[in-house]
C-alpha positions as CSV (number, residue, x, y, z in Angstrom):
1,M,-62.6,114.9,157.3
2,K,-61.7,118.3,155.8
3,K,-59.0,118.3,153.1
4,L,-56.1,120.6,153.7
5,S,-55.5,123.4,151.3
6,R,-52.4,123.5,149.1
7,S,-50.9,126.3,151.1
8,Q,-51.6,124.3,154.4
9,R,-50.0,121.2,152.8
10,F,-47.1,123.3,151.6
11,E,-46.5,124.7,155.1
12,N,-46.7,121.2,156.6
13,A,-44.2,119.9,154.1
14,K,-41.8,122.7,154.9
15,G,-42.0,121.8,158.6
16,K,-41.3,118.2,157.8
17,L,-38.4,119.2,155.6
18,S,-37.0,121.3,158.4
19,E,-37.2,118.4,160.8
20,V,-35.5,116.1,158.3
21,I,-32.7,118.6,157.6
22,C,-32.1,118.9,161.4
23,E,-31.9,115.2,161.8
24,L,-29.5,114.9,158.8
25,N,-27.3,117.7,160.1
26,D,-27.2,115.9,163.5
27,L,-26.2,112.7,161.8
28,K,-23.5,114.5,159.8
29,E,-22.0,115.9,163.0
30,E,-21.9,112.4,164.5
31,Y,-20.2,111.0,161.4
32,Q,-17.7,113.9,161.5
33,E,-17.0,113.2,165.1
34,W,-16.5,109.5,164.3
35,R,-14.1,110.5,161.5
36,D,-12.2,112.9,163.6
37,N,-11.7,110.3,166.3
38,L,-10.6,107.4,164.2
39,P,-7.3,105.9,165.4
40,E,-4.3,106.7,163.4
41,N,-4.0,103.1,162.1
42,L,-7.5,103.5,160.5
43,E,-6.9,106.9,158.8
44,N,-6.7,105.3,155.3
45,S,-9.1,102.4,155.9
46,P,-12.3,101.7,153.9
47,T,-14.3,103.0,156.9
48,A,-12.4,106.3,156.7
49,E,-12.9,106.5,152.9
50,K,-16.7,105.9,153.3
51,L,-16.9,108.5,156.1
52,D,-15.1,111.0,153.9
53,E,-17.4,110.3,150.9
54,L,-20.5,110.7,153.1
55,L,-19.2,114.0,154.7
56,N,-18.5,115.4,151.3
57,L,-21.9,114.8,149.8
58,S,-23.3,118.0,148.3
59,A,-26.8,116.9,149.2
60,F,-26.3,118.3,152.7
61,D,-25.8,121.8,151.2
62,D,-28.5,121.3,148.6
63,L,-31.1,120.5,151.4
64,E,-30.3,123.6,153.3
65,N,-30.5,125.7,150.1
66,A,-33.8,124.1,149.3
67,E,-35.1,125.0,152.7
68,G,-34.1,128.6,152.3
69,E,-35.7,128.8,148.9
70,L,-38.9,127.3,150.1
71,E,-39.0,129.6,153.1
72,G,-39.0,132.6,150.8
73,A,-41.5,131.2,148.3
74,E,-44.6,133.3,147.7
75,L,-47.6,131.0,147.1
76,P,-50.2,132.0,144.5
77,K,-53.6,132.8,146.0
78,G,-55.5,132.2,142.7
79,F,-58.9,133.4,141.5
80,G,-57.6,137.0,140.9
81,R,-56.3,137.5,144.4
82,D,-52.6,137.6,143.4
């Protein structure tokens, strides 16, 4: 079995990250919809508080920023080919 190069592994990892970010964004939308549709009597409930905490996580933004940075990364070719 042939070992993948670092650049191939990097591209594979970026693809996986993109899939994970899409899944997390889908989940965030579902949680937002849940929060938006809570009955009035649950607006200040522990569930509402947990939903608010989850929806305010900066990790969602950090992941998208990371994806953008990785997309623009220029990988070294090495052996004097840079």
